[in-house]
C-alpha positions in Angstrom: 6.9 -15.9 -22.5 4.2 -14.6 -20.4 3.0 -11.1 -20.7 1.6 -9.5 -17.6 0.1 -6.0 -17.8 0.4 -3.9 -14.5 -2.0 -0.9 -14.1 -1.1 2.3 -12.2 1.8 4.6 -12.3 2.9 5.0 -8.7 5.4 3.3 -6.5 3.6 0.2 -5.5 3.2 -0.5 -9.3 6.6 0.2 -10.1 7.7 -2.3 -7.4 5.2 -4.9 -9.0 6.7 -4.4 -12.3 10.4 -4.6 -11.0 9.8 -7.9 -9.7 7.4 -9.8 -12.5 9.6 -8.9 -14.6 12.1 -11.2 -13.2 9.7 -14.0 -15.1 8.0 -12.0 -17.7 7.6 -9.5 -19.9 6.0 -6.8 -18.3 3.7 -3.9 -19.7 2.4 -0.8 -17.8 -0.1 1.3 -18.0 -0.1 4.4 -17.8 3.6 3.7 -16.0 6.2 6.4 -15.5 9.6 7.4 -16.8 11.3 5.4 -14.1 9.9 2.4 -15.2 11.3 0.9 -18.4 15.1 1.0 -17.4 14.5 -1.0 -14.2 13.8 -4.1 -16.0 14.9 -7.3 -14.4 18.0 -9.2 -15.5 16.0 -11.5 -17.9 13.0 -9.5 -19.2 12.0 -5.9 -19.9 9.3 -3.4 -18.9 7.3 -1.4 -21.6 5.5 1.5 -20.8 2.3 2.5 -22.6 -0.6 4.8 -22.5 -2.9 2.7 -24.1 -6.2 1.5 -22.0 -5.8 -1.8 -20.4 -8.9 -3.3 -22.4 -6.7 -2.7 -25.4 -3.7 -4.5 -24.3 -3.0 -8.5 -25.2 -1.5 -10.0 -21.9 -1.6 -13.3 -20.0 -2.3 -11.7 -16.9 -3.5 -8.5 -15.7 -2.6 -7.0 -12.1 -4.3 -3.5 -10.9 -2.4 -2.0 -8.7 -4.3 1.1 -7.1 -7.7 1.3 -5.8 -9.9 3.6 -8.1 -9.7 1.7 -11.0 -10.9 -1.5 -9.0 -13.7 0.7 -7.4 -14.4 1.7 -10.9 -14.8 -1.9 -12.1 -11.8 -2.2 -14.4 -11.6 -5.9 -13.4 -15.0 -6.6 -13.7 -14.7 -5.5 -17.3 -11.1 -7.4 -18.1 -13.0 -10.8 -16.7 -16.1 -10.0 -19.1 -13.4 -10.0 -21.7 -12.0 -13.5 -20.5 -9.0 -12.1 -19.3 -6.9 -13.4 -16.1 -6.9 -10.5 -13.5 -5.2 -9.8 -10.2 -7.5 -7.7 -8.4 -11.2 -7.5 -6.9 -14.3 -7.0 -8.9 -16.1 -3.7 -8.0 -18.3 -5.4 -5.2 -15.3 -6.5 -3.3 -13.4 -3.3 -3.8 -16.4 -1.3 -2.2 -14.4 -2.4 1.1 -12.1 0.4 0.4 -14.2 2.2 -1.7 -16.7 2.7 1.1 -15.5 3.0 4.6 -19.2 2.7 5.8 -19.9 0.0 3.8 -16.7 -2.0 4.9 -17.6 -1.2 8.7 -21.0 -2.7 7.7 -19.7 -5.7 6.7 -17.5 -6.3 9.4 -19.9 -5.9 11.9 -22.2 -8.3 10.0 -19.3 -10.5 10.3 -18.4 -10.3 13.9 -14.7 -8.9 13.4 -13.5 -6.7 16.2 -13.3 -3.2 15.2 -13.9 0.4 16.9 -17.3 1.5 17.9 -18.6 3.7 14.8 -21.4 5.8 13.4 -22.2 7.0 9.9 -23.2 10.4 9.0 -24.2 12.3 6.3 -25.1 15.9 8.3 -23.4 17.9 10.6 -25.6 18.0 13.9 -25.8 14.2 14.6 -22.2 13.8 13.7 -21.3 16.6 16.4 -23.2 14.9 19.1 -22.1 11.5 18.6 -18.5 12.7 18.4 -19.0 14.7 21.6 -20.4 11.5 23.5 -16.8 9.6 22.6 -13.6 9.9 24.8 -10.6 10.9 22.7 -9.1 10.4 20.8 -11.3 11.2 17.7 -11.3 9.4 14.4 -13.0 11.1 11.8 -12.9 9.3 8.4 -14.5 10.2 4.7 -16.6 7.6 3.3 -14.8 7.8 -0.2 -11.7 7.4 -1.5 -9.1 10.1 -0.4 -5.9 8.7 -1.5 -4.8 8.0 1.9 -5.2 11.1 3.4 -8.9 11.1 4.2 -8.6 10.0 8.2 -8.0 12.6 11.2 -6.8 11.1 14.3 -6.5 13.6 16.9 -6.9 14.5 20.8 -8.2 17.9 20.9 -11.8 18.3 20.3 -12.3 21.6 18.3 -9.7 19.9 15.4 -12.5 17.0 15.2 -15.4 19.3 15.1 -13.7 21.2 12.4 -12.7 18.3 10.4 -16.5 16.7 10.8 -17.9 20.2 9.1 -14.9 20.6 6.3 -15.7 16.8 5.2 -19.6 17.3 5.2 -19.5 20.3 3.7 -17.7 18.9 0.6 -14.9 21.5 1.3 -12.2 18.8 2.2 -12.4 16.0 0.0 -15.6 17.0 -2.2 -18.2 14.1 -2.7 -15.9 11.6 -1.1 -16.4 13.1 2.4 -19.9 14.2 2.4 -20.3 10.9 4.0 -18.3 10.3 7.0 -17.4 7.7 9.4 -16.8 8.7 13.2 -15.2 5.9 15.4 -13.6 5.8 18.7 -9.9 6.2 18.7 -8.0 2.9 19.8 -4.8 2.6 21.7 -2.0 0.2 21.1 0.4 -0.8 18.3 -0.6 -0.4 14.9 0.3 -3.1 12.5 -0.7 -4.3 8.8 -1.1 -7.6 7.8 -1.5 -8.4 3.9 -3.0 -11.6 2.5 -3.9 -13.1 -0.5 -7.0 -14.1 -1.6 -8.2 -16.3 -4.5 -11.8 -16.1 -3.7 -11.8 -19.0 -1.2 -8.4 -19.5 0.6 -6.1 -17.1 2.0 -2.5 -16.9 2.2 -0.4 -14.3 4.8 2.3 -12.5 2.8 5.4 -11.3 4.9 4.2 -8.8 7.6 5.2 -5.0 7.2 5.0 -1.8 9.2 4.3 1.3 7.4 4.7 5.0 8.8 1.7 7.1 7.8 2.5 10.5 9.5 4.4 13.3 7.6 7.1 13.9 10.5 9.2 12.0 12.5 7.9 10.5 16.0 4.5 10.1 14.5 3.9 13.7 13.9 1.8 15.9 11.5 -0.5 15.1 9.0 -1.5 11.8 7.7 0.0 10.8 4.4 -0.2 7.7 1.9 2.9 6.6 3.6 6.5 8.0 4.5 8.0 4.6 4.5 7.9 1.2 5.7 9.9 -1.8 6.6 9.5 -5.9 6.2 9.5 -8.2 8.7 7.4 -6.4 11.1 8.6 -6.8 14.6 5.2 -6.1 15.9 3.5 -8.6 13.6 4.8 -11.9 14.8 3.5 -15.6 13.7 1.0 -15.4 16.9 -0.3 -11.8 15.6 -0.6 -13.0 12.2 -2.6 -16.2 13.2 -4.9 -14.0 15.3 -5.5 -11.4 12.4 -6.2 -14.3 10.3 -8.5 -16.2 13.0 -10.3 -13.0 14.1 -10.5 -10.5 11.5 -9.9 -12.0 7.6 -11.1 -15.4 7.9 -14.8 -14.2 9.2 -14.4 -11.6 6.5 -13.9 -13.8 3.5 -17.0 -15.6 4.8 -18.9 -13.1 4.7 -18.1 -11.9 1.2 -18.9 -15.3 0.1 -22.1 -15.2 1.4 -22.8 -12.0 -0.4 -21.8 -13.7 -3.5 -18.7 -11.9 -3.9 -15.6 -13.5 -5.3 -12.8 -11.7 -4.4 -9.2 -12.3 -5.8 -6.5 -10.0 -5.2 -5.0 -8.7 -1.7 -6.8 -8.0 1.3 -4.8 -5.3 3.3 -5.8 -5.3 7.2 -4.8 -2.1 9.1 -5.0 -3.6 12.7 -4.5 -1.8 16.1 -2.9 -4.6 18.8 -5.2 -3.7 21.9 -5.0 -5.3 25.4 -8.1 -7.0 24.1 -6.4 -8.6 21.1 -6.0 -7.2 17.4 -9.0 -4.7 16.3 -9.5 -3.8 12.5 -8.9 -0.1 11.5 -9.8 -0.6 7.9 -9.7 -2.9 4.9 -7.8 -2.0 1.6 -8.4 -4.0 -1.4 -4.7 -3.9 -2.7 -1.1 -3.9 -2.0 0.1 -1.3 0.8 2.2 1.5 -0.6 4.9 1.7 0.3 4.5 -2.1 2.0 4.3 -3.5 -1.4 8.1 -1.9 -1.6 9.2 -3.7 0.9 7.2 -6.8 0.9 7.6 -7.5 -2.9 11.1 -7.6 -3.1 11.4 -10.4 -0.2 9.6 -13.0 -2.1 11.5 -15.8 -2.8 9.0 -17.7 -5.1 8.1 -16.5 -8.7 5.4 -13.8 -8.1 3.9 -14.4 -11.8 2.9 -18.1 -10.7 1.7 -16.7 -7.5 -0.8 -13.8 -8.4 -1.8 -16.1 -11.6 -3.1 -18.5 -9.3 -4.7 -15.9 -7.5 -6.6 -14.8 -10.4 -7.3 -18.4 -11.4 -9.0 -19.0 -8.1 -6.3 -21.4 -7.4 -4.1 -20.6 -4.7 -2.6 -23.4 -2.9 0.7 -22.6 -0.9 1.6 -19.4 0.9 4.4 -17.9 -0.8 7.9 -18.0 0.7 10.1 -15.0 1.7 13.8 -14.5 2.1 15.1 -14.0 5.5 16.6 -10.4 4.2 14.7 -7.4 5.7 13.9 -4.7 3.6 13.6 -0.6 4.4 12.0 1.8 2.1 12.5 5.7 2.8 10.0 7.4 0.7 10.8 11.2 -0.4 8.1 13.6 -1.0 7.6 17.2 -2.9 7.1 20.4 -1.2 3.9 21.0 0.1 3.0 17.2 0.6 0.1 16.3 1.5 -1.3 19.3 0.7 -0.6 21.5 -2.4 2.5 19.9 -3.8 4.8 21.7 -6.3 6.0 20.1 -9.7 9.0 20.3 -11.9 11.6 20.6 -9.4 14.9 19.0 -11.0 15.7 15.7 -8.9 19.6 15.7 -8.5 21.5 12.5 -7.7 19.9 10.1 -10.3 21.1 8.7 -13.6 19.8 8.4 -17.0 18.1 5.4 -16.0 16.2 6.8 -13.1 18.4 4.8 -10.4 21.1 5.9 -8.1 23.9 7.8 -10.1 26.2 7.1 -7.0 25.2 3.3 -6.2 24.4 1.3 -3.0 24.2 -2.1 -2.9 20.7 -3.9 -2.5 19.3 -0.4 -3.2 16.5 0.1 -5.7 14.8 3.4 -6.7 10.7 3.3 -7.0 9.5 6.4 -9.1 6.2 7.5 -7.6 5.5 10.8 -9.1 8.2 11.7 -11.5 8.4 13.3 -15.0 11.4 13.8 -17.6 11.9 17.4 -18.3 12.4 18.8 -21.5 16.3 18.6 -21.3 15.4 14.9 -20.4 16.3 15.1 -16.5 13.9 13.7 -13.9 11.6 16.2 -11.9 9.0 15.9 -9.5 5.4 15.2 -10.7 3.7 14.2 -7.2 3.3 14.3 -3.7 5.5 11.1 -3.0 8.2 11.3 -5.6 10.8 8.5 -5.0 10.8 5.1 -2.8 14.2 3.9 -2.0 14.3 0.4 -1.1 17.3 -1.2 0.5 17.4 -5.1 1.2 20.1 -6.7 3.3 21.0 -9.4 5.6 19.8 -7.3 8.6 17.4 -4.6 9.2 20.0 -2.5 10.6 22.1 -3.0 7.4 18.9 -2.3 5.3 18.3 0.9 7.0 21.7 2.1 6.7 21.7 1.8 3.1 18.2 2.9 2.3 19.4 6.2 4.1 22.8 6.3 2.6 20.9 6.3 -0.7 18.4 8.8 0.2 21.3 11.1 1.2 22.3 11.1 -2.2 19.1 12.3 -4.0 17.5 15.6 -3.4 15.7 18.3 -4.9 14.4 21.9 -3.7 12.1 21.6 -0.9 12.2 17.1 -0.7 11.1 15.8 2.6 11.3 12.8 4.3 11.5 10.8 7.8 14.4 10.3 9.5 13.1 7.6 11.5 11.8 4.7 9.3 12.5 1.3 11.1 14.5 3.3 13.9 12.1 2.0 16.6 12.5 -1.5 15.5 16.5 -1.6 15.4 16.5 -2.9 18.9 15.2 -6.1 17.8 17.6 -6.5 15.0 17.0 -9.9 12.8 15.1 -10.2 9.5 13.3 -13.6 10.4 11.2 -15.0 8.5 11.4 -18.8 6.2 15.0 -20.0 5.1 14.1 -19.1 1.6 17.4 -16.8 0.8 19.0 -19.7 -1.5 15.9 -20.2 -3.4 15.2 -16.4 -3.9 19.3 -16.0 -4.7 18.6 -19.1 -7.7 15.3 -17.4 -9.1 17.4 -14.0 -9.1 
């Protein structure tokens, strides 16, 4: 029996563990208390606090960006392990936004006009030379919250000063990228890369802003749905041709053997797709709606990437998926921990079940009494899979209405704009998926 080690503790890692457990024994480190009871129908999930280097497994899947940037994949490969996740050199695409923009420029990938700064005066001068909207990004990792997009010059100037002073994001913000804002429709395209070849995953749309109608501060993601109606086959092909294939070619020229996920955040403009960012891991919460739609065995797919032997693009079921994220009081700022969560059973799933719904834990703990309590900013992701987007959305929000705690907050418009384009689409692989499950 294949053993897979998933590294991480959030909702993305819970989704990975849950889907991988359909075909393997799964060990998660450090995991979270909602994972063990979420085992697949055939196999089980074990949570441990052991270091990844101490775990014996046939395949390692590294979820978050921080250990990738820190070189965990390199250390595991040095021990002869199969690893899904890029080396530290490749992970710099997310670890340094300045590096990412420089690589895009070298590869002639369309992106916004930008400059890189580590002092206030020249940064403000460049900022004032741009038309609105203005975009200010931390160079380093900031858990998805280091980007300001604003049409108010005073807000942009204050953000520049706060970041470069270290007041906003510490060392991660002492170097910044200022970009000219782009207008259009935002979407994300995720692909698998085995170092040479790429294969697209099902498109998904995420919702970064905290509040309905894309108001409020940026977050790590308040929900998602798949398939994305914004990113059809033509859009995916254009992103592959204009952005991802040239990027992979540039990485090869630099001697970087990239094996894992490449996540392109893209703005669909009148001039075509323009890259906003590249991430080096599955999106969160996009993973919670893309992975449950896989029709093929994810163990085989991720192992092929790790081995540099990706032959075919993965297939996806025709069903749609919607994930609604529930966040703690104070998110994305200083969050409150320890609020008791009602509506979950002893296994962390819905006490009053909704068909097709899985609860992915992102920031939970157990109290001394054994009950689930909040222990992070994004606490739960409630994902529904159904034959249509409308039905998946209905089930996701029905499930959300059954779970609560003091100060719980969530958006009410996840997948709402897409309802007019009802339908799940995608390859006809439902029968294959049903057989695998």
